[in-house]
All heavy atoms as an XYZ file, in Angstrom:
676
protein
N       0.857     -1.164      0.000
C       0.000      0.000      0.000
C       0.911      1.238      0.000
O       1.842      1.327      0.797
C      -0.912     -0.029      1.231
C      -1.859      1.133      1.322
S      -2.968      1.085      2.772
C      -4.025     -0.288      2.400
N       0.595      2.165     -0.856
C       1.374      3.407     -0.899
C       1.041      4.277      0.304
O       0.025      4.067      0.983
C       1.085      4.200     -2.185
O      -0.256      4.688     -2.128
C       1.311      3.371     -3.441
N       1.881      5.276      0.530
C       1.635      6.191      1.645
C       0.316      6.928      1.453
O      -0.453      7.115      2.397
C       2.787      7.190      1.769
C       2.652      8.091      2.961
C       3.837      9.021      3.136
O       4.922      8.731      2.610
O       3.649     10.053      3.794
N       0.039      7.324      0.230
C      -1.222      8.038     -0.070
C      -2.425      7.134      0.179
O      -3.439      7.573      0.742
C      -1.200      8.538     -1.525
C      -2.432      9.299     -1.900
C      -2.468     10.629     -1.146
N      -3.717     11.301     -1.441
C      -4.454     11.919     -0.548
N      -4.072     12.009      0.701
N      -5.569     12.499     -0.888
N      -2.331      5.882     -0.236
C      -3.432      4.933     -0.002
C      -3.636      4.716      1.501
O      -4.775      4.639      1.973
C      -3.144      3.602     -0.701
C      -3.233      3.669     -2.204
C      -2.717      2.399     -2.874
O      -1.829      1.729     -2.310
O      -3.217      2.083     -3.969
N      -2.522      4.634      2.242
C      -2.610      4.452      3.693
C      -3.271      5.658      4.342
O      -4.121      5.522      5.225
C      -1.226      4.226      4.304
C      -1.266      3.921      5.788
C      -1.965      2.610      6.085
O      -1.626      1.578      5.504
N      -2.961      2.634      6.959
N      -2.925      6.859      3.895
C      -3.542      8.066      4.433
C      -5.038      8.096      4.144
O      -5.831      8.484      4.999
C      -2.872      9.310      3.852
C      -1.493      9.562      4.391
C      -0.817     10.756      3.729
O      -1.252     11.233      2.689
N       0.260     11.221      4.343
N      -5.420      7.681      2.945
C      -6.840      7.639      2.577
C      -7.588      6.634      3.448
O      -8.675      6.919      3.957
C      -6.999      7.293      1.086
O      -6.317      8.285      0.319
C      -8.455      7.220      0.674
N      -6.988      5.462      3.641
C      -7.596      4.434      4.489
C      -7.697      4.918      5.931
O      -8.743      4.767      6.576
C      -6.775      3.131      4.427
O      -6.765      2.658      3.082
C      -7.348      2.061      5.329
N      -6.616      5.502      6.438
C      -6.624      6.011      7.807
C      -7.684      7.098      7.989
O      -8.372      7.143      9.006
C      -5.250      6.576      8.183
C      -4.197      5.496      8.385
O      -4.549      4.308      8.412
O      -3.014      5.868      8.511
N      -7.804      7.970      7.007
C      -8.777      9.057      7.082
C     -10.198      8.503      7.150
O     -11.010      8.943      7.979
C      -8.621      9.980      5.873
O      -9.557     11.019      5.920
N     -10.498      7.543      6.296
C     -11.838      6.937      6.296
C     -12.113      6.221      7.616
O     -13.209      6.334      8.182
C     -11.974      5.977      5.121
N     -11.117      5.506      8.111
C     -11.276      4.788      9.374
C     -11.436      5.767     10.533
O     -12.271      5.564     11.421
C     -10.080      3.852      9.615
O      -9.990      2.933      8.514
C     -10.239      3.076     10.909
N     -10.658      6.835     10.533
C     -10.771      7.846     11.599
C     -12.159      8.464     11.606
O     -12.749      8.665     12.680
C      -9.708      8.930     11.414
N     -12.707      8.760     10.433
C     -14.071      9.318     10.381
C     -15.086      8.330     10.941
O     -16.026      8.723     11.640
C     -14.418      9.725      8.947
C     -13.716     11.010      8.515
C     -14.265     11.562      7.205
N     -14.173     10.631      6.091
C     -13.093     10.484      5.314
N     -12.013     11.211      5.534
N     -13.100      9.624      4.323
N     -14.900      7.044     10.674
C     -15.808      6.027     11.211
C     -15.671      5.921     12.731
O     -16.667      5.765     13.440
C     -15.541      4.676     10.555
C     -15.993      4.621      9.117
C     -15.670      3.278      8.490
C     -16.055      3.261      7.018
N     -15.688      1.994      6.368
N     -14.437      5.998     13.230
C     -14.212      5.961     14.676
C     -14.912      7.144     15.336
O     -15.597      6.993     16.352
C     -12.697      5.966     14.994
C     -12.069      4.632     14.607
C     -12.443      6.293     16.474
C     -10.547      4.626     14.644
N     -14.758      8.314     14.768
C     -15.389      9.521     15.313
C     -16.911      9.378     15.308
O     -17.572      9.663     16.312
C     -14.933     10.762     14.527
C     -13.446     11.024     14.799
C     -15.780     11.980     14.882
C     -12.804     12.008     13.841
N     -17.470      8.915     14.205
C     -18.925      8.753     14.113
C     -19.435      7.715     15.110
O     -20.467      7.920     15.758
C     -19.323      8.367     12.689
N     -18.702      6.624     15.261
C     -19.100      5.579     16.208
C     -19.047      6.097     17.630
O     -19.964      5.866     18.431
C     -18.207      4.341     16.042
O     -18.342      3.852     14.703
C     -18.580      3.244     17.016
N     -17.990      6.830     17.971
C     -17.895      7.394     19.313
C     -19.006      8.401     19.554
O     -19.587      8.430     20.650
C     -16.536      8.047     19.563
C     -16.468      8.639     20.940
C     -16.264      7.824     22.037
C     -16.658      9.991     21.140
C     -16.248      8.356     23.321
C     -16.642     10.533     22.423
C     -16.432      9.705     23.513
N     -19.316      9.228     18.573
C     -20.400     10.206     18.736
C     -21.728      9.517     19.012
O     -22.493      9.966     19.874
C     -20.494     11.100     17.503
C     -19.360     12.104     17.428
C     -19.317     12.889     16.130
O     -20.081     12.562     15.189
O     -18.502     13.823     16.048
N     -22.015      8.417     18.312
C     -23.254      7.660     18.574
C     -23.239      7.077     19.987
O     -24.238      7.110     20.702
C     -23.446      6.560     17.535
C     -23.858      7.065     16.177
C     -24.312      5.954     15.244
N     -23.367      4.864     15.126
C     -22.351      4.814     14.254
N     -22.143      5.808     13.425
N     -21.559      3.765     14.208
N     -22.098      6.535     20.391
C     -21.958      5.979     21.740
C     -22.156      7.073     22.789
O     -22.880      6.880     23.777
C     -20.573      5.338     21.875
C     -20.245      4.852     23.261
C     -21.016      3.886     23.888
C     -19.141      5.347     23.936
C     -20.707      3.434     25.154
C     -18.820      4.899     25.211
C     -19.604      3.944     25.828
N     -21.549      8.222     22.582
C     -21.665      9.337     23.518
C     -23.119      9.813     23.628
O     -23.610     10.073     24.737
C     -20.754     10.484     23.071
C     -20.637     11.564     24.106
O     -20.432     11.282     25.285
N     -20.757     12.795     23.678
N     -23.811      9.911     22.511
C     -25.221     10.303     22.526
C     -26.069      9.279     23.265
O     -26.956      9.644     24.048
C     -25.724     10.496     21.102
C     -25.132     11.716     20.417
C     -25.382     11.736     18.909
O     -26.070     10.835     18.386
O     -24.857     12.657     18.261
N     -25.794      7.994     23.024
C     -26.547      6.939     23.708
C     -26.274      6.980     25.212
O     -27.193      6.813     26.024
C     -26.180      5.566     23.142
N     -25.033      7.206     25.587
C     -24.693      7.312     27.010
C     -25.412      8.498     27.651
O     -25.976      8.369     28.745
C     -23.179      7.444     27.184
C     -22.766      7.690     28.611
C     -22.864      6.682     29.565
C     -22.304      8.934     29.016
C     -22.508      6.909     30.889
C     -21.943      9.167     30.329
C     -22.039      8.149     31.260
O     -21.701      8.378     32.563
N     -25.419      9.630     26.973
C     -26.127     10.805     27.502
C     -27.612     10.522     27.684
O     -28.202     10.909     28.698
C     -25.938     12.012     26.585
C     -24.542     12.607     26.664
O     -23.795     12.298     27.618
O     -24.192     13.390     25.746
N     -28.218      9.839     26.714
C     -29.643      9.475     26.841
C     -29.852      8.543     28.030
O     -30.808      8.692     28.791
C     -30.151      8.832     25.556
C     -30.480      9.800     24.453
C     -31.245      9.170     23.315
N     -30.658      7.951     22.811
C     -29.702      7.879     21.880
N     -29.207      8.979     21.364
N     -29.231      6.718     21.479
N     -28.956      7.567     28.186
C     -29.053      6.630     29.305
C     -29.023      7.384     30.633
O     -29.869      7.156     31.504
C     -27.903      5.613     29.254
C     -27.807      4.761     30.494
C     -28.602      3.638     30.647
C     -26.940      5.098     31.529
C     -28.540      2.865     31.789
C     -26.867      4.338     32.679
C     -27.663      3.217     32.803
O     -27.600      2.465     33.945
N     -28.047      8.266     30.790
C     -27.918      9.007     32.050
C     -29.175      9.829     32.305
O     -29.724      9.811     33.419
C     -26.656      9.900     32.039
C     -26.650     10.843     33.240
C     -25.400      9.045     32.027
N     -29.657     10.531     31.298
C     -30.860     11.348     31.464
C     -32.074     10.502     31.841
O     -32.813     10.828     32.776
C     -31.169     12.134     30.186
C     -30.178     13.253     29.923
O     -29.434     13.629     30.857
O     -30.132     13.728     28.775
N     -32.280      9.413     31.106
C     -33.450      8.568     31.358
C     -33.374      7.885     32.716
O     -34.364      7.848     33.457
C     -33.614      7.541     30.243
C     -34.036      8.162     28.928
C     -34.149      7.153     27.796
O     -34.402      5.957     28.068
O     -33.974      7.567     26.637
N     -32.191      7.350     33.063
C     -32.056      6.670     34.348
C     -32.186      7.657     35.501
O     -32.785      7.341     36.530
C     -30.730      5.920     34.426
C     -30.674      4.715     33.525
S     -31.951      3.490     33.892
C     -31.367      2.874     35.452
N     -31.647      8.844     35.319
C     -31.771      9.869     36.354
C     -33.243     10.200     36.594
O     -33.687     10.294     37.743
C     -30.989     11.115     35.948
C     -30.853     12.104     37.078
O     -30.648     11.674     38.232
O     -30.944     13.316     36.802
N     -33.998     10.330     35.521
C     -35.432     10.606     35.657
C     -36.173      9.435     36.285
O     -37.020      9.630     37.166
C     -36.042     10.950     34.298
C     -35.615     12.309     33.806
O     -35.289     13.193     34.590
N     -35.596     12.481     32.500
N     -35.873      8.228     35.819
C     -36.579      7.053     36.334
C     -36.271      6.807     37.807
O     -37.182      6.644     38.626
C     -36.225      5.814     35.518
C     -36.786      5.786     34.104
C     -36.142      4.674     33.301
C     -38.297      5.610     34.142
N     -35.003      6.757     38.138
C     -34.621      6.486     39.525
C     -35.050      7.649     40.418
O     -35.513      7.450     41.538
C     -33.107      6.199     39.637
C     -32.682      6.061     41.087
C     -32.754      4.928     38.861
N     -34.933      8.856     39.893
C     -35.354     10.026     40.660
C     -36.853     10.066     40.917
O     -37.308     10.699     41.864
N     -37.617      9.391     40.088
C     -39.070      9.387     40.266
C     -39.540      8.369     41.303
O     -40.693      8.394     41.712
C     -39.768      9.097     38.926
O     -39.602      7.729     38.557
N     -38.638      7.500     41.729
C     -39.009      6.484     42.718
C     -39.066      7.081     44.118
O     -38.326      8.003     44.450
C     -37.991      5.337     42.709
C     -37.929      4.495     41.435
C     -36.723      3.574     41.483
C     -39.210      3.698     41.255
N     -39.946      6.544     44.912
C     -40.020      6.909     46.323
C     -38.666      6.605     46.965
O     -38.078      5.548     46.739
C     -41.122      6.092     47.011
C     -41.361      6.417     48.448
C     -42.186      7.675     48.632
O     -42.977      8.020     47.733
O     -42.029      8.302     49.679
N     -38.140      7.547     47.746
C     -36.810      7.398     48.333
C     -36.765      6.234     49.313
O     -37.672      6.015     50.113
C     -36.386      8.690     49.051
C     -35.002      8.589     49.624
C     -33.890      8.617     48.798
C     -34.812      8.420     50.993
C     -32.604      8.499     49.310
C     -33.536      8.302     51.516
C     -32.435      8.338     50.674
O     -31.173      8.213     51.187
N     -35.684      5.477     49.221
C     -35.353      4.393     50.148
C     -36.338      3.225     50.124
O     -36.512      2.528     51.122
C     -35.183      4.933     51.573
C     -34.172      4.107     52.367
O     -33.266      3.514     51.733
O     -34.299      4.031     53.597
N     -36.972      3.023     48.991
C     -37.796      1.814     48.816
C     -36.877      0.720     48.285
O     -35.771      0.998     47.809
C     -38.939      2.067     47.821
O     -38.360      2.427     46.556
C     -39.878      3.157     48.313
N     -37.317     -0.539     48.347
C     -36.449     -1.611     47.858
C     -36.001     -1.398     46.398
O     -34.811     -1.571     46.099
C     -37.313     -2.864     48.008
C     -38.211     -2.547     49.171
C     -38.520     -1.076     49.016
N     -36.911     -1.019     45.524
C     -36.530     -0.806     44.123
C     -35.568      0.371     43.992
O     -34.561      0.288     43.287
C     -37.761     -0.584     43.241
C     -37.469     -0.277     41.770
C     -36.626     -1.381     41.126
C     -38.757     -0.059     41.005
N     -35.832      1.444     44.688
C     -34.963      2.620     44.599
C     -33.561      2.291     45.113
O     -32.567      2.690     44.520
C     -35.576      3.791     45.376
C     -34.941      5.139     45.096
C     -33.781      5.475     46.018
O     -33.565      4.873     47.058
N     -33.010      6.464     45.613
N     -33.464      1.541     46.206
C     -32.150      1.167     46.756
C     -31.374      0.304     45.772
O     -30.160      0.451     45.636
C     -32.310      0.441     48.090
C     -32.670      1.368     49.236
C     -32.536      0.681     50.588
N     -33.345     -0.534     50.725
C     -34.597     -0.564     51.197
N     -35.187      0.554     51.580
N     -35.240     -1.699     51.293
N     -32.051     -0.586     45.070
C     -31.380     -1.468     44.096
C     -31.021     -0.719     42.817
O     -29.961     -0.932     42.237
C     -32.259     -2.670     43.752
C     -32.603     -3.564     44.904
C     -31.401     -4.323     45.379
C     -31.811     -5.286     46.481
N     -30.697     -6.021     47.010
N     -31.898      0.158     42.364
C     -31.716      0.804     41.063
C     -30.794      2.014     41.100
O     -30.194      2.364     40.089
C     -33.077      1.204     40.499
N     -30.657      2.651     42.240
C     -29.873      3.890     42.275
C     -28.408      3.689     41.916
O     -27.763      4.605     41.410
C     -30.027      4.603     43.605
C     -29.450      3.910     44.785
C     -29.730      4.700     46.061
N     -29.409      3.900     47.221
C     -29.936      4.065     48.403
N     -30.822      5.025     48.597
N     -29.581      3.307     49.406
N     -27.869      2.494     42.106
C     -26.476      2.255     41.726
C     -26.292      2.340     40.206
O     -25.184      2.568     39.719
C     -25.975      0.923     42.249
S     -26.686     -0.508     41.427
N     -27.378      2.201     39.458
C     -27.293      2.294     37.999
C     -27.040      3.713     37.528
O     -26.601      3.937     36.401
C     -28.563      1.746     37.353
C     -28.822      0.271     37.590
C     -30.205     -0.109     37.091
C     -27.747     -0.569     36.932
N     -27.303      4.671     38.378
C     -27.031      6.065     38.041
C     -25.909      6.624     38.926
O     -25.075      7.398     38.462
C     -28.300      6.941     38.121
C     -28.069      8.311     37.478
C     -28.808      7.104     39.515
C     -27.926      8.281     36.003
N     -25.840      6.201     40.178
C     -24.820      6.734     41.083
C     -23.440      6.131     40.835
O     -22.436      6.732     41.184
C     -25.227      6.495     42.541
C     -26.498      7.186     42.995
C     -26.833      6.793     44.433
C     -26.363      8.690     42.869
N     -23.382      4.960     40.223
C     -22.108      4.282     40.009
C     -21.452      4.597     38.681
O     -20.678      3.798     38.167
N     -21.718      5.761     38.133
C     -21.220      6.089     36.792
C     -19.968      6.964     36.791
O     -19.554      7.436     35.730
C     -22.324      6.777     35.984
C     -23.548      5.919     35.689
C     -24.598      6.745     34.953
C     -23.164      4.700     34.883
N     -19.349      7.157     37.930
C     -18.178      8.031     37.983
C     -17.072      7.579     37.034
O     -16.521      8.388     36.290
C     -17.626      8.114     39.407
C     -18.569      8.815     40.359
O     -19.487      9.521     39.880
O     -18.408      8.642     41.575
N     -16.743      6.302     37.073
C     -15.675      5.803     36.198
C     -16.047      5.924     34.730
O     -15.197      6.243     33.894
C     -15.327      4.352     36.530
C     -14.626      4.211     37.876
O     -14.049      5.212     38.360
O     -14.659      3.109     38.448
N     -17.304      5.672     34.411
C     -17.748      5.798     33.024
C     -17.673      7.253     32.582
O     -17.234      7.552     31.466
C     -19.184      5.245     32.839
C     -19.652      5.423     31.406
C     -19.252      3.782     33.241
N     -18.057      8.159     33.454
C     -18.002      9.584     33.124
C     -16.559     10.035     32.886
O     -16.292     10.822     31.967
C     -18.635     10.413     34.233
O     -20.006     10.119     34.328
N     -15.637      9.544     33.686
C     -14.225      9.874     33.485
C     -13.748      9.309     32.155
O     -13.050      9.988     31.391
C     -13.372      9.352     34.660
C     -13.708     10.143     35.924
C     -11.885      9.433     34.343
C     -13.152      9.535     37.203
N     -14.127      8.060     31.859
C     -13.757      7.470     30.571
C     -14.306      8.299     29.416
O     -13.590      8.589     28.448
C     -14.277      6.034     30.462
C     -14.205      5.503     29.055
C     -13.012      5.045     28.543
C     -15.328      5.508     28.237
C     -12.933      4.592     27.225
C     -15.260      5.059     26.935
C     -14.060      4.593     26.434
N     -15.568      8.689     29.508
C     -16.183      9.459     28.416
C     -15.475     10.793     28.224
O     -15.228     11.208     27.094
C     -17.672      9.675     28.689
C     -18.492      8.401     28.684
S     -18.398      7.474     27.145
C     -19.344      8.534     26.078
N     -15.138     11.454     29.304
C     -14.412     12.726     29.207
C     -13.060     12.532     28.533
O     -12.691     13.257     27.611
C     -14.221     13.322     30.601
C     -13.525     14.678     30.592
C     -12.917     15.031     31.917
N     -11.869     14.083     32.256
C     -11.550     13.737     33.488
N     -12.201     14.237     34.509
N     -10.592     12.873     33.721
N     -12.327     11.515     28.977
C     -11.009     11.254     28.404
C     -11.106     10.787     26.956
O     -10.289     11.172     26.118
C     -10.257     10.218     29.239
C      -9.900     10.731     30.631
O     -10.017     11.955     30.874
O      -9.522      9.901     31.478
N     -12.101      9.972     26.668
C     -12.273      9.465     25.301
C     -12.617     10.589     24.337
O     -12.163     10.587     23.184
C     -13.352      8.379     25.271
N     -13.399     11.562     24.791
C     -13.703     12.718     23.936
C     -12.419     13.429     23.532
O     -12.260     13.833     22.375
C     -14.627     13.700     24.655
C     -16.049     13.246     24.747
C     -16.882     14.269     25.518
C     -18.244     13.723     25.827
N     -19.059     14.656     26.620
N     -11.499     13.578     24.478
C     -10.219     14.214     24.169
C      -9.410     13.383     23.178
O      -8.803     13.929     22.252
C      -9.402     14.425     25.446
C      -9.945     15.534     26.325
O     -10.771     16.347     25.836
O      -9.558     15.585     27.509
N      -9.403     12.081     23.360
C      -8.671     11.208     22.433
C      -9.252     11.328     21.030
O      -8.515     11.476     20.047
C      -8.708      9.733     22.909
C      -8.189      8.788     21.828
C      -7.907      9.573     24.187
N     -10.565     11.283     20.934
C     -11.217     11.388     19.629
C     -10.906     12.743     18.994
O     -10.544     12.823     17.816
C     -12.742     11.153     19.738
C     -13.456     11.539     18.461
C     -13.010      9.691     20.075
N     -11.016     13.795     19.764
C     -10.797     15.140     19.236
C      -9.343     15.380     18.836
O      -9.057     15.817     17.715
C     -11.239     16.179     20.269
C     -11.046     17.645     19.882
C     -11.925     17.992     18.675
C     -11.379     18.539     21.056
N      -8.424     15.104     19.739
C      -7.032     15.500     19.535
C      -6.163     14.425     18.886
O      -5.187     14.765     18.205
C      -6.404     15.930     20.858
C      -7.117     17.094     21.437
C      -7.923     17.099     22.537
C      -7.140     18.428     20.932
N      -8.440     18.346     22.751
C      -7.971     19.194     21.781
C      -6.541     19.063     19.844
C      -8.221     20.547     21.571
C      -6.775     20.418     19.646
C      -7.604     21.130     20.502
N      -6.464     13.146     19.103
C      -5.593     12.080     18.580
C      -6.133     11.442     17.304
O      -5.351     11.106     16.413
C      -5.365     11.007     19.638
C      -4.621     11.540     20.841
O      -4.239     12.703     20.892
N      -4.421     10.707     21.832
N      -7.432     11.246     17.235
C      -8.016     10.610     16.050
C      -8.442     11.657     15.033
O      -8.259     11.469     13.829
C      -9.221      9.715     16.448
C      -9.886      9.111     15.226
C      -8.758      8.601     17.394
N      -8.978     12.764     15.507
C      -9.488     13.815     14.633
C      -8.541     14.256     13.522
O      -8.961     14.369     12.363
N      -7.265     14.482     13.819
C      -6.362     14.913     12.751
C      -6.246     13.929     11.583
O      -6.041     14.330     10.453
C      -5.019     15.073     13.475
C      -5.392     15.403     14.886
C      -6.631     14.580     15.137
N      -6.395     12.644     11.848
C      -6.336     11.659     10.772
C      -7.522     11.780      9.840
O      -7.428     11.459      8.652
C      -6.289     10.229     11.351
C      -4.957      9.865     11.924
C      -4.695     10.077     13.271
C      -3.954      9.328     11.132
C      -3.463      9.743     13.818
C      -2.721      9.002     11.655
C      -2.467      9.218     13.007
N      -8.658     12.235     10.359
C      -9.863     12.355      9.542
C      -9.730     13.491      8.531
O     -10.440     13.523      7.532
C     -11.080     12.585     10.427
N      -8.840     14.407      8.788
C      -8.689     15.583      7.935
C      -7.643     15.400      6.843
O      -7.417     16.304      6.061
C      -8.339     16.790      8.797
C      -9.429     17.129      9.777
C      -9.017     18.207     10.727
C     -10.162     18.423     11.736
N      -9.739     19.151     12.882
N      -7.022     14.266      6.791
C      -5.959     14.035      5.795
C      -6.532     13.644      4.468
O      -7.559     13.133      4.298
C      -5.010     12.949      6.293
C      -4.241     13.408      7.503
C      -3.304     12.359      7.938
N      -2.554     12.869      9.111
C      -1.690     12.165      9.774
N      -1.435     10.939      9.426
N      -1.072     12.679     10.795
């Protein structure tokens, strides 16, 4: 594969990575919003609320990953999409 062909392939792949991450990020945002509303609508300290609240309260690590992944997509993958 020539250098130009590799750049074209990398560019197409980078655009797909960016699009896939954007869909994942949107789905994650919808999940957080919906779960926050659902769990928040439950009577406090009921059996269901106690079990379900970890689905929204336990997202710290995921939120950190999403923040860091956005930077990777923007700064590390993004430049390849522009070639």
